[in-house]
DRENLO-28956 format. One record per residue (C-alpha): residue number from 0; residue in three letters; x, y, z. Coordinates in nm, 4 decimals. Layout:
REM DRENLO-28956
node n:NUM	res:ALA	c1:X	c2:Y	c3:Z
...
//
This chain:
REM DRENLO-28956
node n:0	res:MET	c1:-2.4769	c2:3.7239	c3:-7.4287
node n:1	res:ASN	c1:-2.7820	c2:3.6093	c3:-7.5172
node n:2	res:CYS	c1:-2.7311	c2:3.3120	c3:-7.7331
node n:3	res:SER	c1:-3.0429	c2:3.4313	c3:-8.0115
node n:4	res:HIS	c1:-2.8653	c2:3.8240	c3:-8.0257
node n:5	res:GLU	c1:-2.5227	c2:3.6497	c3:-8.0989
node n:6	res:ALA	c1:-2.7139	c2:3.4588	c3:-8.3942
node n:7	res:ASN	c1:-2.8449	c2:3.7665	c3:-8.5092
node n:8	res:VAL	c1:-2.5969	c2:3.9582	c3:-8.4858
node n:9	res:TYR	c1:-2.3248	c2:3.7624	c3:-8.6216
node n:10	res:ASP	c1:-2.5821	c2:3.6175	c3:-8.9263
node n:11	res:ALA	c1:-2.5717	c2:4.0536	c3:-8.9911
node n:12	res:LEU	c1:-2.1688	c2:4.0979	c3:-8.9964
node n:13	res:CYS	c1:-2.1739	c2:3.7383	c3:-9.2126
node n:14	res:ASN	c1:-2.3768	c2:3.8862	c3:-9.4836
node n:15	res:TRP	c1:-2.2555	c2:4.2625	c3:-9.4266
node n:16	res:HIS	c1:-1.8722	c2:4.0704	c3:-9.5079
node n:17	res:ARG	c1:-1.9939	c2:3.8840	c3:-9.7986
node n:18	res:ASP	c1:-2.0745	c2:4.1711	c3:-9.9932
node n:19	res:THR	c1:-1.8183	c2:4.3608	c3:-9.8793
node n:20	res:VAL	c1:-1.5472	c2:4.1579	c3:-9.9915
node n:21	res:CYS	c1:-1.7278	c2:4.0376	c3:-10.2958
node n:22	res:ARG	c1:-1.7497	c2:4.4631	c3:-10.4004
node n:23	res:ILE	c1:-1.4082	c2:4.5502	c3:-10.2844
node n:24	res:GLY	c1:-1.2311	c2:4.2283	c3:-10.4370
node n:25	res:THR	c1:-1.2867	c2:4.3915	c3:-10.7323
node n:26	res:HIS	c1:-1.1349	c2:4.7027	c3:-10.7232
node n:27	res:GLN	c1:-0.7379	c2:4.7019	c3:-10.7976
node n:28	res:GLY	c1:-0.5608	c2:4.7270	c3:-10.4523
node n:29	res:SER	c1:-0.8153	c2:4.7329	c3:-10.2206
node n:30	res:TRP	c1:-0.7610	c2:4.3611	c3:-10.0566
node n:31	res:GLN	c1:-0.5047	c2:4.6025	c3:-9.8576
node n:32	res:TRP	c1:-0.7867	c2:4.5954	c3:-9.6097
node n:33	res:VAL	c1:-0.8891	c2:4.2411	c3:-9.6260
node n:34	res:PRO	c1:-0.6880	c2:4.1687	c3:-9.3095
node n:35	res:VAL	c1:-0.8308	c2:4.5151	c3:-9.1211
node n:36	res:ILE	c1:-1.1676	c2:4.3713	c3:-9.1880
node n:37	res:ALA	c1:-1.0557	c2:4.0035	c3:-9.0903
node n:38	res:SER	c1:-0.9061	c2:4.1292	c3:-8.7981
node n:39	res:MET	c1:-1.2416	c2:4.3397	c3:-8.6823
node n:40	res:LEU	c1:-1.4578	c2:3.9749	c3:-8.7506
node n:41	res:GLU	c1:-1.2121	c2:3.7255	c3:-8.5632
node n:42	res:HIS	c1:-1.2547	c2:3.9702	c3:-8.3154
node n:43	res:LEU	c1:-1.5590	c2:3.8818	c3:-8.2656
node n:44	res:ARG	c1:-1.5325	c2:3.4892	c3:-8.3526
node n:45	res:VAL	c1:-1.3741	c2:3.4264	c3:-8.0404
node n:46	res:LEU	c1:-1.5737	c2:3.6866	c3:-7.8484
node n:47	res:LEU	c1:-1.9286	c2:3.4722	c3:-7.9374
node n:48	res:SER	c1:-1.7477	c2:3.1293	c3:-8.0128
node n:49	res:ARG	c1:-1.7405	c2:3.0930	c3:-7.6086
node n:50	res:HIS	c1:-2.0732	c2:2.9572	c3:-7.6656
node n:51	res:GLN	c1:-2.0974	c2:2.5930	c3:-7.7982
node n:52	res:ALA	c1:-2.4615	c2:2.6940	c3:-7.9849
node n:53	res:THR	c1:-2.2835	c2:3.0073	c3:-8.1512
node n:54	res:ARG	c1:-1.9767	c2:2.8187	c3:-8.2494
node n:55	res:ASP	c1:-2.1614	c2:2.5627	c3:-8.4304
node n:56	res:LEU	c1:-2.3879	c2:2.8515	c3:-8.5897
node n:57	res:ILE	c1:-2.0617	c2:3.0592	c3:-8.7214
node n:58	res:ARG	c1:-1.8962	c2:2.7123	c3:-8.8836
node n:59	res:ASN	c1:-2.2178	c2:2.6735	c3:-9.0664
node n:60	res:LEU	c1:-2.3046	c2:3.0369	c3:-9.1412
node n:61	res:VAL	c1:-1.9394	c2:3.1089	c3:-9.2589
node n:62	res:PRO	c1:-1.8705	c2:2.9300	c3:-9.5784
node n:63	res:ASP	c1:-1.5245	c2:2.6681	c3:-9.5904
node n:64	res:ARG	c1:-1.2317	c2:2.9141	c3:-9.7728
node n:65	res:ILE	c1:-1.4044	c2:3.2639	c3:-9.6972
node n:66	res:ALA	c1:-1.3361	c2:3.1574	c3:-9.2563
node n:67	res:VAL	c1:-1.0249	c2:2.9695	c3:-9.3569
node n:68	res:ARG	c1:-0.9090	c2:3.2553	c3:-9.5686
node n:69	res:LEU	c1:-1.0490	c2:3.5217	c3:-9.2849
node n:70	res:GLN	c1:-0.9102	c2:3.3665	c3:-8.9955
node n:71	res:VAL	c1:-0.5330	c2:3.3605	c3:-9.2703
node n:72	res:ALA	c1:-0.5439	c2:3.7416	c3:-9.2376
node n:73	res:ALA	c1:-0.6481	c2:3.7796	c3:-8.8765
node n:74	res:THR	c1:-0.4158	c2:3.5446	c3:-8.7481
node n:75	res:GLU	c1:-0.1204	c2:3.7027	c3:-8.9845
node n:76	res:ARG	c1:-0.1763	c2:4.0701	c3:-8.8396
node n:77	res:GLY	c1:-0.2080	c2:3.9536	c3:-8.5364
node n:78	res:ILE	c1:0.1154	c2:3.8153	c3:-8.4832
node n:79	res:ARG	c1:0.2841	c2:4.0747	c3:-8.6615
node n:80	res:THR	c1:0.0915	c2:4.3598	c3:-8.4131
node n:81	res:PHE	c1:0.1579	c2:4.1766	c3:-8.1255
node n:82	res:ARG	c1:0.3836	c2:4.2892	c3:-7.8451
node n:83	res:ARG	c1:0.5366	c2:3.9777	c3:-7.6866
node n:84	res:ARG	c1:0.5559	c2:3.9520	c3:-7.3620
node n:85	res:THR	c1:0.6655	c2:3.6362	c3:-7.0584
node n:86	res:ALA	c1:0.3995	c2:3.5820	c3:-6.8643
node n:87	res:HIS	c1:0.4222	c2:3.3575	c3:-6.4778
node n:88	res:HIS	c1:0.0863	c2:3.1339	c3:-6.3797
node n:89	res:ARG	c1:0.0277	c2:2.7852	c3:-6.2812
node n:90	res:PHE	c1:-0.1633	c2:2.4944	c3:-6.5014
node n:91	res:GLY	c1:-0.2438	c2:2.3449	c3:-6.2308
node n:92	res:ASP	c1:-0.0239	c2:2.2598	c3:-5.9839
node n:93	res:GLN	c1:0.3310	c2:2.4260	c3:-6.2095
node n:94	res:PRO	c1:0.4431	c2:2.7350	c3:-6.1945
node n:95	res:LEU	c1:0.5218	c2:2.7939	c3:-6.5752
node n:96	res:LYS	c1:0.7027	c2:3.0874	c3:-6.7370
node n:97	res:VAL	c1:0.4915	c2:3.1089	c3:-7.1012
node n:98	res:VAL	c1:0.6172	c2:3.3616	c3:-7.3584
node n:99	res:ILE	c1:0.3020	c2:3.5559	c3:-7.5084
node n:100	res:ALA	c1:0.3659	c2:3.5616	c3:-7.8922
node n:101	res:ASP	c1:0.0129	c2:3.6495	c3:-7.9984
node n:102	res:PRO	c1:-0.3320	c2:3.6864	c3:-7.9547
node n:103	res:VAL	c1:-0.4015	c2:3.3175	c3:-7.9359
node n:104	res:GLY	c1:-0.1664	c2:3.2742	c3:-7.6963
node n:105	res:GLU	c1:-0.3062	c2:3.5530	c3:-7.4632
node n:106	res:GLU	c1:-0.6466	c2:3.4267	c3:-7.4384
node n:107	res:TRP	c1:-0.5412	c2:3.0606	c3:-7.3788
node n:108	res:TYR	c1:-0.2284	c2:3.1031	c3:-7.1765
node n:109	res:ASP	c1:-0.2362	c2:3.4435	c3:-7.0304
node n:110	res:HIS	c1:-0.4199	c2:3.3304	c3:-6.6992
node n:111	res:ASP	c1:-0.3754	c2:2.9970	c3:-6.4464
node n:112	res:TRP	c1:-0.5093	c2:2.6322	c3:-6.5409
node n:113	res:PRO	c1:-0.6582	c2:2.4512	c3:-6.2830
node n:114	res:LEU	c1:-0.5574	c2:2.0750	c3:-6.4166
node n:115	res:PRO	c1:-0.7749	c2:1.9808	c3:-6.7346
node n:116	res:ALA	c1:-0.9482	c2:1.7077	c3:-6.6703
node n:117	res:GLU	c1:-0.8908	c2:1.4661	c3:-6.9013
node n:118	res:VAL	c1:-0.5136	c2:1.5039	c3:-6.7927
node n:119	res:ALA	c1:-0.6409	c2:1.4076	c3:-6.3930
node n:120	res:LEU	c1:-0.8418	c2:1.1251	c3:-6.6085
node n:121	res:LEU	c1:-0.4626	c2:1.0015	c3:-6.7739
node n:122	res:ALA	c1:-0.3354	c2:1.0393	c3:-6.4563
node n:123	res:ASP	c1:-0.5311	c2:0.8225	c3:-6.2782
node n:124	res:SER	c1:-0.4145	c2:0.6002	c3:-6.5431
node n:125	res:LYS	c1:-0.1067	c2:0.5751	c3:-6.7410
node n:126	res:LEU	c1:0.0295	c2:0.9483	c3:-6.7634
node n:127	res:VAL	c1:0.2512	c2:0.8671	c3:-6.4464
node n:128	res:GLU	c1:0.6078	c2:0.9137	c3:-6.3472
node n:129	res:GLY	c1:0.8604	c2:0.7329	c3:-6.6145
node n:130	res:ALA	c1:0.5171	c2:0.7268	c3:-6.8893
node n:131	res:THR	c1:0.6241	c2:0.7879	c3:-7.2737
node n:132	res:VAL	c1:0.3567	c2:1.0610	c3:-7.4047
node n:133	res:ILE	c1:0.3550	c2:1.1462	c3:-7.7949
node n:134	res:GLU	c1:0.0827	c2:1.5083	c3:-7.8138
node n:135	res:VAL	c1:-0.0230	c2:1.5808	c3:-8.1787
node n:136	res:GLY	c1:-0.0604	c2:1.9464	c3:-8.2273
node n:137	res:ALA	c1:0.0825	c2:2.0054	c3:-7.9345
node n:138	res:HIS	c1:0.0919	c2:2.4541	c3:-8.0156
node n:139	res:GLN	c1:0.2998	c2:2.6391	c3:-7.7364
node n:140	res:ALA	c1:0.3888	c2:2.2587	c3:-7.5407
node n:141	res:VAL	c1:0.2697	c2:2.4044	c3:-7.2388
node n:142	res:VAL	c1:-0.0135	c2:2.0945	c3:-7.2218
node n:143	res:ALA	c1:0.3187	c2:1.9155	c3:-7.3379
node n:144	res:MET	c1:0.4569	c2:2.0907	c3:-6.9900
node n:145	res:MET	c1:0.1908	c2:2.0043	c3:-6.8088
node n:146	res:LEU	c1:0.2192	c2:1.6350	c3:-6.8907
node n:147	res:ALA	c1:0.6521	c2:1.6036	c3:-6.8433
node n:148	res:GLY	c1:0.5590	c2:1.7448	c3:-6.4705
node n:149	res:ILE	c1:0.3644	c2:1.4461	c3:-6.4762
node n:150	res:VAL	c1:0.5310	c2:1.2026	c3:-6.6112
node n:151	res:GLY	c1:0.9157	c2:1.3451	c3:-6.4540
node n:152	res:PRO	c1:1.2562	c2:1.3059	c3:-6.5379
node n:153	res:SER	c1:1.2946	c2:0.9237	c3:-6.6064
node n:154	res:GLY	c1:0.9145	c2:1.0038	c3:-6.8378
node n:155	res:ARG	c1:0.9294	c2:1.1669	c3:-7.2167
node n:156	res:VAL	c1:0.6701	c2:1.3419	c3:-7.4043
node n:157	res:VAL	c1:0.7043	c2:1.3545	c3:-7.7716
node n:158	res:ALA	c1:0.5400	c2:1.6753	c3:-7.8719
node n:159	res:VAL	c1:0.4540	c2:1.7004	c3:-8.2266
node n:160	res:GLU	c1:0.3811	c2:2.0498	c3:-8.3843
node n:161	res:ALA	c1:0.3866	c2:2.1716	c3:-8.7462
node n:162	res:ASN	c1:0.2853	c2:2.5446	c3:-8.7661
node n:163	res:PRO	c1:0.6670	c2:2.7007	c3:-8.7635
node n:164	res:HIS	c1:0.4945	c2:2.9800	c3:-8.5593
node n:165	res:ASP	c1:0.3952	c2:2.8169	c3:-8.3046
node n:166	res:TYR	c1:0.6991	c2:2.5159	c3:-8.2624
node n:167	res:ALA	c1:0.9412	c2:2.8555	c3:-8.2127
node n:168	res:VAL	c1:0.7109	c2:2.9547	c3:-7.9479
node n:169	res:ALA	c1:0.7097	c2:2.6133	c3:-7.7660
node n:170	res:CYS	c1:1.0756	c2:2.6004	c3:-7.7689
node n:171	res:GLU	c1:1.1244	c2:2.9109	c3:-7.5979
node n:172	res:ASN	c1:0.8744	c2:2.7612	c3:-7.3556
node n:173	res:LEU	c1:1.0817	c2:2.4518	c3:-7.3254
node n:174	res:LYS	c1:1.4051	c2:2.6588	c3:-7.2725
node n:175	res:LEU	c1:1.2098	c2:2.9022	c3:-7.0387
node n:176	res:ASN	c1:1.1318	c2:2.6355	c3:-6.8158
node n:177	res:LYS	c1:1.4013	c2:2.3919	c3:-6.8444
node n:178	res:ALA	c1:1.2022	c2:2.1258	c3:-6.9556
node n:179	res:ALA	c1:1.4194	c2:1.8409	c3:-7.0314
node n:180	res:ASN	c1:1.2534	c2:1.5539	c3:-7.0783
node n:181	res:ILE	c1:1.0100	c2:1.7261	c3:-7.3656
node n:182	res:VAL	c1:1.1120	c2:1.6746	c3:-7.7261
node n:183	res:MET	c1:0.9559	c2:1.8492	c3:-8.0394
node n:184	res:VAL	c1:0.9262	c2:1.7580	c3:-8.3604
node n:185	res:ASN	c1:0.8496	c2:2.0296	c3:-8.6430
node n:186	res:ARG	c1:0.6139	c2:1.8364	c3:-8.8368
node n:187	res:ALA	c1:0.2832	c2:1.6618	c3:-8.9362
node n:188	res:ALA	c1:0.0939	c2:1.3850	c3:-8.7682
node n:189	res:ALA	c1:-0.1035	c2:1.2011	c3:-9.0894
node n:190	res:ALA	c1:-0.1855	c2:0.8201	c3:-9.1936
node n:191	res:ALA	c1:0.1339	c2:0.8388	c3:-9.3602
node n:192	res:PRO	c1:0.4542	c2:0.9981	c3:-9.4128
node n:193	res:GLY	c1:0.4740	c2:1.2438	c3:-9.6961
node n:194	res:LEU	c1:0.4003	c2:1.5672	c3:-9.7166
node n:195	res:LEU	c1:0.0626	c2:1.7798	c3:-9.6215
node n:196	res:THR	c1:-0.0475	c2:2.1709	c3:-9.6557
node n:197	res:PHE	c1:-0.0345	c2:2.3077	c3:-9.3449
node n:198	res:ASN	c1:-0.2293	c2:2.6658	c3:-9.1927
node n:199	res:ILE	c1:-0.0788	c2:2.9538	c3:-9.0014
node n:200	res:THR	c1:-0.4130	c2:2.8591	c3:-8.8441
node n:201	res:GLY	c1:-0.2946	c2:2.5605	c3:-8.6543
node n:202	res:ARG	c1:-0.5191	c2:2.3029	c3:-8.8670
node n:203	res:VAL	c1:-0.3866	c2:2.0565	c3:-9.1646
node n:204	res:SER	c1:-0.5395	c2:2.2507	c3:-9.5130
node n:205	res:ASP	c1:-0.7269	c2:2.0974	c3:-9.8041
node n:206	res:ASP	c1:-0.6524	c2:2.4329	c3:-10.0592
node n:207	res:ALA	c1:-0.2952	c2:2.4688	c3:-10.1197
node n:208	res:THR	c1:-0.3354	c2:2.8031	c3:-10.3236
node n:209	res:THR	c1:-0.4677	c2:2.9447	c3:-9.9714
node n:210	res:THR	c1:-0.2172	c2:3.1685	c3:-9.8709
node n:211	res:GLY	c1:-0.0513	c2:3.1395	c3:-9.5195
node n:212	res:ASN	c1:0.0325	c2:2.7494	c3:-9.5709
node n:213	res:VAL	c1:0.3464	c2:2.5860	c3:-9.5784
node n:214	res:LEU	c1:0.4501	c2:2.2368	c3:-9.6786
node n:215	res:THR	c1:0.5775	c2:1.9951	c3:-9.4022
node n:216	res:ASP	c1:0.6690	c2:1.6737	c3:-9.3447
node n:217	res:ALA	c1:0.4019	c2:1.4504	c3:-9.1967
node n:218	res:VAL	c1:0.4803	c2:1.1649	c3:-9.0145
node n:219	res:THR	c1:0.2682	c2:0.8643	c3:-8.8175
node n:220	res:VAL	c1:0.2208	c2:0.8132	c3:-8.4444
node n:221	res:ASP	c1:0.3260	c2:0.4553	c3:-8.5189
node n:222	res:MET	c1:0.6772	c2:0.5636	c3:-8.6458
node n:223	res:LEU	c1:0.7263	c2:0.8671	c3:-8.3651
node n:224	res:ALA	c1:0.6316	c2:0.4711	c3:-8.1615
node n:225	res:GLU	c1:0.9061	c2:0.3272	c3:-8.3213
node n:226	res:GLU	c1:1.1723	c2:0.6273	c3:-8.3008
node n:227	res:TYR	c1:1.0934	c2:0.6569	c3:-7.9213
node n:228	res:GLY	c1:0.9161	c2:0.3928	c3:-7.7976
node n:229	res:GLN	c1:0.5864	c2:0.3095	c3:-7.7937
node n:230	res:PRO	c1:0.3691	c2:0.5718	c3:-7.5818
node n:231	res:ASP	c1:0.1575	c2:0.5183	c3:-7.2978
node n:232	res:VAL	c1:-0.0515	c2:0.8120	c3:-7.3439
node n:233	res:ILE	c1:-0.1339	c2:0.9247	c3:-7.7303
node n:234	res:PHE	c1:-0.2752	c2:1.3107	c3:-7.6638
node n:235	res:ILE	c1:-0.4615	c2:1.4336	c3:-8.0009
node n:236	res:ASP	c1:-0.5813	c2:1.7799	c3:-8.0902
node n:237	res:THR	c1:-0.5885	c2:1.8688	c3:-8.4706
node n:238	res:GLU	c1:-0.8840	c2:2.0707	c3:-8.5568
node n:239	res:GLY	c1:-1.0274	c2:1.8119	c3:-8.7309
node n:240	res:TYR	c1:-0.7602	c2:1.6017	c3:-8.8890
node n:241	res:GLU	c1:-0.7484	c2:1.3318	c3:-8.6027
node n:242	res:GLY	c1:-0.9208	c2:1.0310	c3:-8.8157
node n:243	res:GLU	c1:-0.5687	c2:1.0760	c3:-8.9850
node n:244	res:VAL	c1:-0.3463	c2:1.0542	c3:-8.7300
node n:245	res:LEU	c1:-0.5353	c2:0.7425	c3:-8.5668
node n:246	res:LYS	c1:-0.4677	c2:0.6035	c3:-8.9267
node n:247	res:GLY	c1:-0.1629	c2:0.6073	c3:-8.8089
node n:248	res:ALA	c1:-0.0931	c2:0.5017	c3:-8.4781
node n:249	res:LYS	c1:-0.2728	c2:0.1622	c3:-8.5074
node n:250	res:THR	c1:0.0231	c2:-0.0374	c3:-8.4786
node n:251	res:ALA	c1:0.1131	c2:0.1813	c3:-8.1455
node n:252	res:LEU	c1:-0.2905	c2:0.1463	c3:-8.0552
node n:253	res:GLN	c1:-0.2691	c2:-0.2868	c3:-8.0157
node n:254	res:ALA	c1:-0.0536	c2:-0.2397	c3:-7.7306
node n:255	res:SER	c1:-0.4107	c2:0.0189	c3:-7.5749
node n:256	res:PRO	c1:-0.2523	c2:0.3267	c3:-7.4777
node n:257	res:ASP	c1:-0.4389	c2:0.5461	c3:-7.3012
node n:258	res:VAL	c1:-0.5754	c2:0.8425	c3:-7.5631
node n:259	res:PHE	c1:-0.7363	c2:1.1829	c3:-7.5151
node n:260	res:VAL	c1:-0.8873	c2:1.3236	c3:-7.8650
node n:261	res:GLU	c1:-1.0242	c2:1.6559	c3:-7.9114
node n:262	res:VAL	c1:-1.2929	c2:1.5460	c3:-8.1053
node n:263	res:HIS	c1:-1.3973	c2:1.7915	c3:-8.3705
node n:264	res:ALA	c1:-1.7314	c2:1.6776	c3:-8.4696
node n:265	res:GLY	c1:-1.9537	c2:1.7410	c3:-8.7964
node n:266	res:ARG	c1:-1.7738	c2:2.0141	c3:-9.0376
node n:267	res:PRO	c1:-1.3973	c2:1.9610	c3:-8.9109
node n:268	res:LEU	c1:-1.3854	c2:1.6064	c3:-8.9235
node n:269	res:ARG	c1:-1.6331	c2:1.5711	c3:-9.3135
node n:270	res:ARG	c1:-1.3652	c2:1.7945	c3:-9.4670
node n:271	res:PHE	c1:-1.1412	c2:1.4652	c3:-9.4382
node n:272	res:ASP	c1:-1.3518	c2:1.1717	c3:-9.4737
node n:273	res:SER	c1:-1.4190	c2:1.1625	c3:-9.1182
node n:274	res:SER	c1:-1.6399	c2:1.1306	c3:-8.8811
node n:275	res:VAL	c1:-1.7092	c2:1.0440	c3:-8.4927
node n:276	res:ARG	c1:-1.8185	c2:0.6936	c3:-8.5911
node n:277	res:ALA	c1:-1.4833	c2:0.6646	c3:-8.7728
node n:278	res:ILE	c1:-1.2684	c2:0.8217	c3:-8.4096
node n:279	res:LEU	c1:-1.5126	c2:0.5650	c3:-8.2014
node n:280	res:ASP	c1:-1.4194	c2:0.2837	c3:-8.3758
node n:281	res:CYS	c1:-1.0232	c2:0.3189	c3:-8.3826
node n:282	res:LEU	c1:-1.0961	c2:0.2772	c3:-7.9871
node n:283	res:SER	c1:-1.3795	c2:0.0574	c3:-7.9500
node n:284	res:SER	c1:-1.2126	c2:-0.2427	c3:-7.8488
node n:285	res:GLU	c1:-1.2949	c2:-0.4622	c3:-7.5458
node n:286	res:SER	c1:-0.9922	c2:-0.3378	c3:-7.3626
node n:287	res:TYR	c1:-1.0810	c2:-0.0193	c3:-7.3830
node n:288	res:GLU	c1:-1.2958	c2:0.2435	c3:-7.1512
node n:289	res:VAL	c1:-1.4484	c2:0.5388	c3:-7.3367
node n:290	res:LEU	c1:-1.5614	c2:0.7935	c3:-7.1555
node n:291	res:VAL	c1:-1.6653	c2:1.1406	c3:-7.3548
node n:292	res:GLY	c1:-1.7327	c2:1.5166	c3:-7.1829
node n:293	res:THR	c1:-1.7427	c2:1.8614	c3:-7.2990
node n:294	res:ASP	c1:-1.6437	c2:2.2172	c3:-7.1801
node n:295	res:ALA	c1:-2.0065	c2:2.2105	c3:-6.9892
node n:296	res:TYR	c1:-2.0845	c2:1.8487	c3:-6.9088
node n:297	res:PRO	c1:-1.7788	c2:1.6533	c3:-6.7021
node n:298	res:PHE	c1:-1.7116	c2:1.3050	c3:-6.8425
node n:299	res:ALA	c1:-1.8781	c2:0.9978	c3:-6.8704
node n:300	res:PRO	c1:-1.9161	c2:0.6612	c3:-6.9824
node n:301	res:LEU	c1:-1.9872	c2:0.7093	c3:-7.3332
node n:302	res:ASP	c1:-2.3015	c2:0.4609	c3:-7.3558
node n:303	res:GLU	c1:-2.4392	c2:0.7188	c3:-7.0198
node n:304	res:VAL	c1:-2.4378	c2:1.0653	c3:-7.2316
node n:305	res:ASP	c1:-2.7016	c2:1.2154	c3:-7.4779
node n:306	res:PRO	c1:-2.6211	c2:1.1311	c3:-7.8108
node n:307	res:GLU	c1:-2.6638	c2:1.4985	c3:-7.9062
node n:308	res:LEU	c1:-2.3073	c2:1.5796	c3:-7.7007
node n:309	res:LEU	c1:-2.1147	c2:1.4543	c3:-7.9895
node n:310	res:ASP	c1:-2.2756	c2:1.6344	c3:-8.2754
node n:311	res:SER	c1:-1.9842	c2:1.9104	c3:-8.1719
node n:312	res:ARG	c1:-1.6316	c2:1.9323	c3:-8.0401
node n:313	res:PHE	c1:-1.6169	c2:1.7289	c3:-7.7343
node n:314	res:PHE	c1:-1.3021	c2:1.5831	c3:-7.5557
node n:315	res:LEU	c1:-1.2654	c2:1.1390	c3:-7.5598
node n:316	res:VAL	c1:-1.0535	c2:0.9803	c3:-7.3143
node n:317	res:ALA	c1:-1.0307	c2:0.5961	c3:-7.3752
node n:318	res:ARG	c1:-0.8356	c2:0.4540	c3:-7.0989
node n:319	res:LYS	c1:-0.7309	c2:0.0428	c3:-7.0662
node n:320	res:ARG	c1:-1.0031	c2:-0.1245	c3:-6.9027
node n:321	res:GLU	c1:-0.8991	c2:-0.1823	c3:-6.5158
node n:322	res:SER	c1:-0.9850	c2:-0.0296	c3:-6.1876
node n:323	res:HIS	c1:-0.9603	c2:0.3455	c3:-6.1635
node n:324	res:SER	c1:-1.0054	c2:0.5405	c3:-5.8510
node n:325	res:SER	c1:-1.3648	c2:0.7174	c3:-6.0397
node n:326	res:ALA	c1:-1.4566	c2:0.6480	c3:-6.3701
node n:327	res:SER	c1:-1.6635	c2:1.0772	c3:-6.3881
node n:328	res:THR	c1:-1.4632	c2:1.3876	c3:-6.3642
node n:329	res:GLY	c1:-1.5792	c2:1.7195	c3:-6.3473
node n:330	res:ALA	c1:-1.5638	c2:1.9557	c3:-6.6771
node n:331	res:GLY	c1:-1.2407	c2:2.1432	c3:-6.6561
node n:332	res:HIS	c1:-1.0854	c2:2.1611	c3:-7.0002
node n:333	res:VAL	c1:-0.8832	c2:2.4651	c3:-7.1189
node n:334	res:GLY	c1:-0.7729	c2:2.6054	c3:-7.3650
//
């Protein structure tokens, strides 16, 4: 589909949706239609968001509050109406059973995966047998199981997931695959301990009044390191909250673990007063080699990539400076 055509279609639908929500919201009981409308628009969003330019356009078109409420309604309806099943696929070189419990899980996990490029880079460094990994934003533990397969029985993956639905599915997946070297932690990672409002769509919320939010205990990476041991690898995917997670990892980072961060540049980071510069500053030690890439562009050293690549979602790998078999690998992130 042509991106400019996608933009026109989505722009028209967004305008229609804003007018429609305003109209139906003024009639008693008419909000019952919002989940249905939200579900339709969310399916369209997923279809169009396969193109990076369109993802950026969607983020800029739809106000945060409306976008979050649409996604919450669509997510709740999707979970409630989905027909669960168990699928068998290969993730990298590992055959795994996965519970397909919702539309997102179906899109992400109901097919074979190649080995993600970031995992290959980490496996060329500290992600080895016997390593300790802290994964923040583990979702339904599919990546955690891939990492656990690499570190082996003598290693350990501490997988942190705050979303109650995703945490429950993750525990089912671990049981199905007898993944004894993964510890699931049903908390949110943050800059400091306390309570956080977490959204059913899988992200920290800055609006405590939104339907679909839950209060969850917050823990820092440093606290996890104290409890489970200094990590050799830290793996972060927190939908814009990555700056706060890194603030809570200052002590752990002093030991120069390898780090992967899915960086949600732009509005997702700004919601929490963070930026790409702040993320890079956390990992700019002379001891680190920093590589960045996207779904479309292979990982390359930070100083060799087009700066515009950092204006939207991208992947970052920071490895301790020492000899590696390769400084660049092909794009291959899945999910």
